[in-house]
C-alpha positions as a Python dict, from the first residue, in 0.01 Angstrom:
ca = {
    (1, 'X'): (0, 0, 0),
    (2, 'X'): (120, -295, -171),
    (3, 'X'): (465, -411, -95),
    (4, 'X'): (679, -583, -381),
    (5, 'X'): (1016, -757, -301),
    (6, 'X'): (1290, -774, -544),
    (7, 'X'): (1091, -783, -863),
    (8, 'X'): (1289, -943, -1160),
    (9, 'X'): (1319, -730, -1475),
    (10, 'X'): (1037, -875, -1666),
    (11, 'X'): (797, -768, -1377),
    (12, 'X'): (911, -411, -1298),
    (13, 'X'): (711, -247, -1567),
    (14, 'X'): (405, -401, -1422),
    (15, 'X'): (513, -296, -1068),
    (16, 'X'): (505, 77, -1160),
    (17, 'X'): (193, 74, -1373),
    (18, 'X'): (-24, 384, -1320),
    (19, 'X'): (-394, 368, -1240),
    (20, 'X'): (-518, 518, -1568),
    (21, 'X'): (-888, 508, -1690),
    (22, 'X'): (-933, 402, -2051),
    (23, 'X'): (-866, 668, -2294),
    (24, 'X'): (-1152, 591, -2517),
    (25, 'X'): (-1400, 642, -2215),
    (26, 'X'): (-1228, 970, -2129),
    (27, 'X'): (-1207, 1092, -2494),
    (28, 'X'): (-1586, 1006, -2543),
    (29, 'X'): (-1701, 1222, -2264),
    (30, 'X'): (-1480, 1511, -2385),
    (31, 'X'): (-1592, 1477, -2741),
    (32, 'X'): (-1962, 1497, -2601),
    (33, 'X'): (-1912, 1813, -2424),
    (34, 'X'): (-1683, 2015, -2655),
    (35, 'X'): (-1934, 2053, -2949),
    (36, 'X'): (-2207, 2169, -2711),
    (37, 'X'): (-1974, 2435, -2584),
    (38, 'X'): (-1891, 2545, -2952),
    (39, 'X'): (-2269, 2541, -3020),
    (40, 'X'): (-2431, 2677, -2717),
    (41, 'X'): (-2155, 2878, -2534),
    (42, 'X'): (-2245, 3008, -2191),
    (43, 'X'): (-2571, 2794, -2185),
    (44, 'X'): (-2369, 2476, -2222),
    (45, 'X'): (-2126, 2587, -1928),
    (46, 'X'): (-2428, 2644, -1703),
    (47, 'X'): (-2573, 2295, -1803),
    (48, 'X'): (-2265, 2115, -1720),
    (49, 'X'): (-2165, 2295, -1414),
    (50, 'X'): (-2516, 2196, -1270),
    (51, 'X'): (-2454, 1831, -1402),
    (52, 'X'): (-2105, 1787, -1284),
    (53, 'X'): (-2060, 2008, -996),
    (54, 'X'): (-2415, 2030, -870),
    (55, 'X'): (-2410, 2412, -878),
    (56, 'X'): (-2670, 2632, -1063),
    (57, 'X'): (-2457, 2922, -1170),
    (58, 'X'): (-2620, 3276, -1149),
    (59, 'X'): (-2308, 3432, -1300),
    (60, 'X'): (-2023, 3274, -1493),
    (61, 'X'): (-1766, 3559, -1428),
    (62, 'X'): (-1669, 3670, -1069),
    (63, 'X'): (-1718, 4047, -1005),
    (64, 'X'): (-1398, 4248, -966),
    (65, 'X'): (-1532, 4380, -629),
    (66, 'X'): (-1553, 4027, -491),
    (67, 'X'): (-1199, 3969, -617),
    (68, 'X'): (-1072, 4282, -453),
    (69, 'X'): (-1263, 4201, -138),
    (70, 'X'): (-1155, 3854, -95),
    (71, 'X'): (-883, 3924, 157),
    (72, 'X'): (-1148, 4036, 395),
    (73, 'X'): (-1234, 3662, 448),
    (74, 'X'): (-894, 3533, 510),
    (75, 'X'): (-666, 3541, 812),
    (76, 'X'): (-368, 3778, 823),
    (77, 'X'): (-130, 3478, 870),
    (78, 'X'): (-246, 3293, 544),
    (79, 'X'): (-222, 3617, 339),
    (80, 'X'): (117, 3673, 487),
    (81, 'X'): (223, 3315, 389),
    (82, 'X'): (82, 3369, 33),
    (83, 'X'): (280, 3693, 4),
    (84, 'X'): (600, 3509, 110),
    (85, 'X'): (540, 3228, -134),
    (86, 'X'): (473, 3475, -419),
    (87, 'X'): (794, 3663, -357),
    (88, 'X'): (991, 3327, -371),
    (89, 'X'): (831, 3221, -684),
    (90, 'X'): (880, 3565, -836),
    (91, 'X'): (1249, 3569, -758),
    (92, 'X'): (1305, 3224, -899),
    (93, 'X'): (1124, 3303, -1236),
    (94, 'X'): (1268, 3638, -1266),
    (95, 'X'): (1615, 3460, -1277),
    (96, 'X'): (1492, 3279, -1597),
    (97, 'X'): (1495, 3598, -1803),
    (98, 'X'): (1716, 3594, -2106),
    (99, 'X'): (1938, 3876, -2261),
    (100, 'X'): (1931, 3834, -2657),
    (101, 'X'): (2263, 3723, -2794),
    (102, 'X'): (2379, 3822, -3144),
    (103, 'X'): (2599, 3583, -3332),
    (104, 'X'): (2773, 3661, -3643),
    (105, 'X'): (2784, 3319, -3827),
    (106, 'X'): (2983, 3466, -4113),
    (107, 'X'): (3111, 3820, -4186),
    (108, 'X'): (2799, 4019, -4271),
    (109, 'X'): (2532, 3758, -4139),
    (110, 'X'): (2395, 3838, -3794),
    (111, 'X'): (2160, 3617, -3619),
    (112, 'X'): (1965, 3653, -3287),
    (113, 'X'): (1650, 3546, -3092),
    (114, 'X'): (1417, 3758, -2898),
    (115, 'X'): (1128, 3669, -2674),
    (116, 'X'): (759, 3772, -2724),
    (117, 'X'): (492, 3696, -2473),
    (118, 'X'): (192, 3482, -2551),
    (119, 'X'): (-84, 3750, -2569),
    (120, 'X'): (-368, 3569, -2407),
    (121, 'X'): (-330, 3271, -2173),
    (122, 'X'): (-569, 3069, -1973),
    (123, 'X'): (-517, 2925, -1622),
    (124, 'X'): (-702, 2616, -1485),
    (125, 'X'): (-702, 2598, -1129),
    (126, 'X'): (-841, 2289, -962),
    (127, 'X'): (-1083, 2350, -675),
    (128, 'X'): (-1357, 2132, -542),
    (129, 'X'): (-1248, 1967, -203),
    (130, 'X'): (-897, 2117, -212),
    (131, 'X'): (-885, 2457, -357),
    (132, 'X'): (-538, 2490, -496),
    (133, 'X'): (-479, 2870, -462),
    (134, 'X'): (-93, 2807, -486),
    (135, 'X'): (-161, 2701, -854),
    (136, 'X'): (-274, 3067, -902),
    (137, 'X'): (87, 3179, -803),
    (138, 'X'): (268, 2928, -975),
    (139, 'X'): (99, 3007, -1314),
    (140, 'X'): (22, 3374, -1296),
    (141, 'X'): (349, 3508, -1163),
    (142, 'X'): (554, 3372, -1466),
    (143, 'X'): (278, 3490, -1710),
    (144, 'X'): (310, 3845, -1558),
    (145, 'X'): (680, 3837, -1572),
    (146, 'X'): (677, 3720, -1947),
    (147, 'X'): (437, 4007, -2027),
    (148, 'X'): (128, 3835, -2118),
    (149, 'X'): (-146, 4097, -2217),
    (150, 'X'): (-435, 3911, -2069),
    (151, 'X'): (-463, 3626, -1822),
    (152, 'X'): (-789, 3453, -1750),
    (153, 'X'): (-863, 3213, -1479),
    (154, 'X'): (-1113, 2924, -1468),
    (155, 'X'): (-1190, 2735, -1138),
    (156, 'X'): (-1479, 2519, -1019),
    (157, 'X'): (-1736, 2663, -805),
    (158, 'X'): (-1794, 2532, -449),
    (159, 'X'): (-2123, 2395, -331),
    (160, 'X'): (-2261, 2744, -271),
    (161, 'X'): (-2169, 2855, -615),
    (162, 'X'): (-1888, 3074, -510),
    (163, 'X'): (-1505, 3038, -531),
    (164, 'X'): (-1275, 2996, -236),
    (165, 'X'): (-1154, 3341, -118),
    (166, 'X'): (-796, 3212, -112),
    (167, 'X'): (-807, 3149, -484),
    (168, 'X'): (-953, 3494, -536),
    (169, 'X'): (-695, 3673, -305),
    (170, 'X'): (-390, 3486, -476),
    (171, 'X'): (-535, 3609, -825),
    (172, 'X'): (-592, 3966, -670),
    (173, 'X'): (-234, 3966, -532),
    (174, 'X'): (-76, 3883, -875),
    (175, 'X'): (-290, 4113, -1075),
    (176, 'X'): (-565, 3876, -1219),
    (177, 'X'): (-915, 4037, -1249),
    (178, 'X'): (-1107, 3795, -1489),
    (179, 'X'): (-1212, 3493, -1315),
    (180, 'X'): (-1463, 3233, -1423),
    (181, 'X'): (-1664, 3004, -1206),
    (182, 'X'): (-1623, 2704, -1442),
    (183, 'X'): (-1426, 2381, -1393),
    (184, 'X'): (-1350, 2050, -1548),
    (185, 'X'): (-1395, 1969, -1910),
    (186, 'X'): (-1632, 2259, -1962),
    (187, 'X'): (-1370, 2509, -1835),
    (188, 'X'): (-1109, 2370, -2090),
    (189, 'X'): (-1365, 2371, -2363),
    (190, 'X'): (-1461, 2733, -2281),
    (191, 'X'): (-1090, 2859, -2279),
    (192, 'X'): (-1033, 2658, -2601),
    (193, 'X'): (-1325, 2783, -2814),
    (194, 'X'): (-1451, 3086, -2631),
    (195, 'X'): (-1800, 3171, -2528),
    (196, 'X'): (-2015, 3481, -2496),
    (197, 'X'): (-1846, 3536, -2147),
    (198, 'X'): (-1525, 3334, -2145),
    (199, 'X'): (-1269, 3447, -2400),
    (200, 'X'): (-1075, 3192, -2606),
    (201, 'X'): (-706, 3186, -2530),
    (202, 'X'): (-394, 3088, -2721),
    (203, 'X'): (-246, 2854, -2462),
    (204, 'X'): (-400, 2668, -2161),
    (205, 'X'): (-216, 2593, -1828),
    (206, 'X'): (-294, 2406, -1515),
    (207, 'X'): (-313, 2076, -1351),
    (208, 'X'): (-623, 1853, -1330),
    (209, 'X'): (-763, 1505, -1302),
    (210, 'X'): (-770, 1253, -1592),
    (211, 'X'): (-1082, 1428, -1754),
    (212, 'X'): (-886, 1772, -1749),
    (213, 'X'): (-591, 1624, -1892),
    (214, 'X'): (-769, 1454, -2188),
    (215, 'X'): (-977, 1779, -2251),
    (216, 'X'): (-638, 1972, -2279),
    (217, 'X'): (-518, 1708, -2528),
    (218, 'X'): (-828, 1711, -2739),
    (219, 'X'): (-850, 2091, -2724),
    (220, 'X'): (-493, 2100, -2855),
    (221, 'X'): (-582, 1873, -3152),
    (222, 'X'): (-931, 2005, -3242),
    (223, 'X'): (-912, 2380, -3141),
    (224, 'X'): (-551, 2445, -3235),
    (225, 'X'): (-486, 2596, -2889),
    (226, 'X'): (-161, 2502, -2714),
    (227, 'X'): (-123, 2347, -2381),
    (228, 'X'): (152, 2342, -2115),
    (229, 'X'): (164, 1962, -2091),
    (230, 'X'): (-58, 1673, -2003),
    (231, 'X'): (-53, 1736, -1634),
    (232, 'X'): (-298, 1480, -1477),
    (233, 'X'): (-335, 1318, -1135),
    (234, 'X'): (-58, 1413, -888),
    (235, 'X'): (214, 1156, -817),
    (236, 'X'): (542, 1133, -609),
    (237, 'X'): (823, 879, -590),
    (238, 'X'): (1072, 831, -305),
    (239, 'X'): (1397, 665, -314),
    (240, 'X'): (1517, 581, 60),
    (241, 'X'): (1776, 391, 219),
    (242, 'X'): (1873, 327, 600),
    (243, 'X'): (1981, 694, 620),
    (244, 'X'): (1619, 817, 584),
    (245, 'X'): (1376, 922, 846),
    (246, 'X'): (1082, 686, 806),
    (247, 'X'): (847, 927, 953),
    (248, 'X'): (939, 1205, 689),
    (249, 'X'): (896, 942, 408),
    (250, 'X'): (563, 844, 534),
    (251, 'X'): (461, 1204, 570),
    (252, 'X'): (579, 1269, 218),
    (253, 'X'): (387, 980, 64),
    (254, 'X'): (64, 1084, 233),
    (255, 'X'): (112, 1456, 127),
    (256, 'X'): (71, 1329, -231),
    (257, 'X'): (-175, 1059, -165),
    (258, 'X'): (-430, 1313, -15),
    (259, 'X'): (-438, 1505, -355),
    (260, 'X'): (-695, 1267, -493),
    (261, 'X'): (-811, 906, -503),
    (262, 'X'): (-646, 878, -846),
    (263, 'X'): (-307, 1000, -727),
    (264, 'X'): (-31, 758, -689),
    (265, 'X'): (276, 726, -471),
    (266, 'X'): (585, 508, -484),
    (267, 'X'): (862, 402, -242),
    (268, 'X'): (1163, 251, -387),
    (269, 'X'): (1422, 114, -124),
    (270, 'X'): (1717, -134, -99),
    (271, 'X'): (1599, -220, 254),
    (272, 'X'): (1299, -435, 358),
    (273, 'X'): (1339, -293, 706),
    (274, 'X'): (1296, 65, 581),
    (275, 'X'): (991, -45, 384),
    (276, 'X'): (820, -192, 700),
    (277, 'X'): (919, 115, 912),
    (278, 'X'): (747, 353, 656),
    (279, 'X'): (445, 130, 638),
    (280, 'X'): (413, 147, 1011),
    (281, 'X'): (448, 525, 991),
    (282, 'X'): (177, 561, 726),
    (283, 'X'): (-60, 363, 941),
    (284, 'X'): (-5, 596, 1230),
    (285, 'X'): (-17, 919, 1034),
    (286, 'X'): (-305, 856, 810),
    (287, 'X'): (-556, 835, 1116),
    (288, 'X'): (-493, 1202, 1175),
    (289, 'X'): (-569, 1327, 827),
    (290, 'X'): (-880, 1517, 748),
    (291, 'X'): (-873, 1373, 389),
    (292, 'X'): (-794, 1013, 523),
    (293, 'X'): (-1042, 847, 297),
    (294, 'X'): (-907, 1005, -8),
    (295, 'X'): (-545, 924, 91),
    (296, 'X'): (-657, 565, 162),
    (297, 'X'): (-804, 528, -191),
    (298, 'X'): (-468, 666, -335),
    (299, 'X'): (-266, 432, -138),
    (300, 'X'): (-451, 135, -303),
    (301, 'X'): (-301, 242, -634),
    (302, 'X'): (38, 276, -472),
    (303, 'X'): (342, 55, -429),
    (304, 'X'): (656, -12, -208),
    (305, 'X'): (911, -179, -406),
    (306, 'X'): (1231, -327, -248),
    (307, 'X'): (1526, -350, -489),
    (308, 'X'): (1870, -491, -449),
    (309, 'X'): (2039, -161, -472),
    (310, 'X'): (1999, 214, -481),
    (311, 'X'): (2132, 200, -831),
    (312, 'X'): (1844, -32, -921),
    (313, 'X'): (1611, 205, -762),
    (314, 'X'): (1747, 498, -967),
    (315, 'X'): (1711, 293, -1278),
    (316, 'X'): (1343, 192, -1215),
    (317, 'X'): (1265, 553, -1119),
    (318, 'X'): (1401, 678, -1460),
    (319, 'X'): (1168, 441, -1636),
    (320, 'X'): (878, 560, -1420),
    (321, 'X'): (957, 916, -1475),
    (322, 'X'): (776, 1060, -1172),
    (323, 'X'): (630, 1412, -1139),
    (324, 'X'): (792, 1455, -794),
    (325, 'X'): (1112, 1274, -683),
    (326, 'X'): (1239, 1275, -325),
    (327, 'X'): (1593, 1132, -275),
    (328, 'X'): (1618, 1038, 94),
    (329, 'X'): (1934, 836, 55),
    (330, 'X'): (2299, 846, 126),
    (331, 'X'): (2492, 1079, -121),
    (332, 'X'): (2158, 1226, -239),
    (333, 'X'): (2338, 1511, -430),
    (334, 'X'): (2539, 1240, -610),
    (335, 'X'): (2233, 1041, -679),
    (336, 'X'): (2058, 1344, -841),
    (337, 'X'): (2323, 1336, -1108),
    (338, 'X'): (2208, 1009, -1231),
    (339, 'X'): (1836, 1133, -1263),
    (340, 'X'): (1726, 1188, -1618),
    (341, 'X'): (1351, 1158, -1587),
    (342, 'X'): (1159, 1357, -1339),
    (343, 'X'): (957, 1673, -1308),
    (344, 'X'): (1110, 1817, -1001),
    (345, 'X'): (1368, 1659, -755),
    (346, 'X'): (1405, 1705, -383),
    (347, 'X'): (1732, 1634, -251),
    (348, 'X'): (1795, 1526, 115),
    (349, 'X'): (1579, 1434, 428),
    (350, 'X'): (1483, 1793, 481),
    (351, 'X'): (1354, 1865, 122),
    (352, 'X'): (997, 1771, 152),
    (353, 'X'): (770, 1788, -168),
    (354, 'X'): (541, 2034, 11),
    (355, 'X'): (799, 2301, -1),
    (356, 'X'): (807, 2278, -377),
    (357, 'X'): (427, 2288, -386),
    (358, 'X'): (397, 2605, -213),
    (359, 'X'): (697, 2822, -134),
    (360, 'X'): (1043, 2729, -218),
    (361, 'X'): (1012, 2902, -551),
    (362, 'X'): (1024, 2652, -810),
    (363, 'X'): (709, 2559, -1016),
    (364, 'X'): (475, 2291, -908),
    (365, 'X'): (294, 2246, -1243),
    (366, 'X'): (493, 1946, -1373),
    (367, 'X'): (449, 1662, -1615),
    (368, 'X'): (278, 1342, -1480),
    (369, 'X'): (195, 1006, -1615),
    (370, 'X'): (557, 948, -1736),
    (371, 'X'): (558, 1281, -1944),
    (372, 'X'): (871, 1370, -1760),
    (373, 'X'): (1060, 1170, -2010),
    (374, 'X'): (980, 1441, -2274),
    (375, 'X'): (825, 1746, -2108),
    (376, 'X'): (953, 2010, -1864),
    (377, 'X'): (764, 2169, -1594),
    (378, 'X'): (620, 2521, -1642),
    (379, 'X'): (874, 2805, -1634),
    (380, 'X'): (889, 3153, -1774),
    (381, 'X'): (977, 2992, -2117),
    (382, 'X'): (631, 2842, -2115),
    (383, 'X'): (462, 3181, -2158),
    (384, 'X'): (703, 3298, -2423),
    (385, 'X'): (733, 3258, -2791),
    (386, 'X'): (1096, 3264, -2918),
    (387, 'X'): (1141, 3450, -3256),
    (388, 'X'): (1473, 3434, -3456),
    (389, 'X'): (1600, 3724, -3647),
    (390, 'X'): (1873, 3750, -3914),
    (391, 'X'): (2008, 4052, -4091),
    (392, 'X'): (2242, 4021, -4412),
    (393, 'X'): (2455, 4273, -4538),
    (394, 'X'): (2590, 4289, -4908),
    (395, 'X'): (2902, 4123, -4775),
    (396, 'X'): (2693, 3858, -4597),
    (397, 'X'): (2477, 3767, -4892),
    (398, 'X'): (2807, 3743, -5085),
    (399, 'X'): (2952, 3497, -4844),
    (400, 'X'): (2677, 3258, -4808),
    (401, 'X'): (2489, 3326, -5136),
    (402, 'X'): (2671, 3055, -5343),
    (403, 'X'): (2612, 2782, -5084),
    (404, 'X'): (2244, 2863, -5082),
    (405, 'X'): (2229, 2850, -5464),
    (406, 'X'): (2391, 2510, -5473),
    (407, 'X'): (2149, 2369, -5193),
    (408, 'X'): (1834, 2521, -5356),
    (409, 'X'): (1939, 2383, -5694),
    (410, 'X'): (2008, 2040, -5545),
    (411, 'X'): (1654, 2052, -5403),
    (412, 'X'): (1506, 2169, -5739),
    (413, 'X'): (1373, 2492, -5593),
    (414, 'X'): (1449, 2746, -5865),
    (415, 'X'): (1271, 3024, -5694),
    (416, 'X'): (1473, 2977, -5395),
    (417, 'X'): (1793, 2994, -5580),
    (418, 'X'): (1685, 3290, -5790),
    (419, 'X'): (1618, 3500, -5465),
    (420, 'X'): (1980, 3473, -5408),
    (421, 'X'): (2102, 3486, -5770),
    (422, 'X'): (1930, 3811, -5852),
    (423, 'X'): (2094, 3995, -5542),
    (424, 'X'): (2440, 3841, -5625),
    (425, 'X'): (2413, 3966, -5983),
    (426, 'X'): (2313, 4318, -5861),
    (427, 'X'): (2616, 4320, -5649),
    (428, 'X'): (2846, 4194, -5930),
    (429, 'X'): (2699, 4464, -6163),
    (430, 'X'): (2756, 4753, -5904),
    (431, 'X'): (3126, 4642, -5840),
    (432, 'X'): (3182, 4625, -6234),
    (433, 'X'): (3033, 4973, -6272),
    (434, 'X'): (3226, 5093, -5969),
    (435, 'X'): (2888, 5205, -5798),
}
């Protein structure tokens, strides 16, 4: 993990550069696969699953019996933990429900907004070496609360062709019964265009690697399907001073580094002593990790940057716009008020990022790659369309009609003006005749 000391302003942008593959390379691969899926459907999914995952699929859709029986393959303590996490996630997202508010903008003109669920949504759950069953909870629970009529789930098959039972159990627990053994670019293409087996959806959710992220973005442009956000490789940034616990900081950095070789973690501090202690802890703790090799590759993309002050650290953090931000510094709550770009913020030495990944209740599907500057993480709103309504009485059209006529005439839209004028004239006539 590279240590950078007191970079001047001209070098700070380079210091927090992300390890991205060239977009043209990623896009070319996606554009090769998508047309095949549109043309060949399930046949293409089987072909690319064999090519990329090394699995010869016998069936694309998982049977409902396999989903219902998945809990038989899990220890009771894991099922209990999943249930506790689900309850917390449900409680937090239930709190995001809104009650429609009617506003009378002028006498006789009432306006309000109501929520409607997106009818069919697709959830992508990364699998492979780390089956992220927690993502099932994070996405399916708010979708259910929102009232989405159909939720489908795609996840890569394991080496044997099956899906990890924890993913199936989490899906069963929250009420998803359509699951497909398809991952990567081909899964996004299947949900975007639909195949004989996988239904096309209106919006695609879920994190993934850079290939999945690019596939989601191209699907949005070419298939007209919406996406939650460009959520690519996981990342974390920690701001720490001498009040931090270096062992905690190291553990949090490694918890993100083990996600994947293309993940990135950053430590910003105003103390070189803290930086060195954290490095020492990383070297100790990494040796005990089952995913040591993956974490080590991630650390090659990562940085420890020593700045002149915590204020400078916060400024650089806002420029980086991390997916996860941990504030392990003095007056962390106060520092949190200065954060304007971050997916999710963890305040204080005991607020480990793992809590948000699993069970605190907040959603862990968050913007990466700097998109926290302009995207929010997944919430109940992500599964909802907001429709506005207005109701005008005769008094209402009389009150705002003249203003509408003047504005429409100024824009040379005569039909717009006439839609008002014809009503105002009828009102005037009815008043003159006493009706």
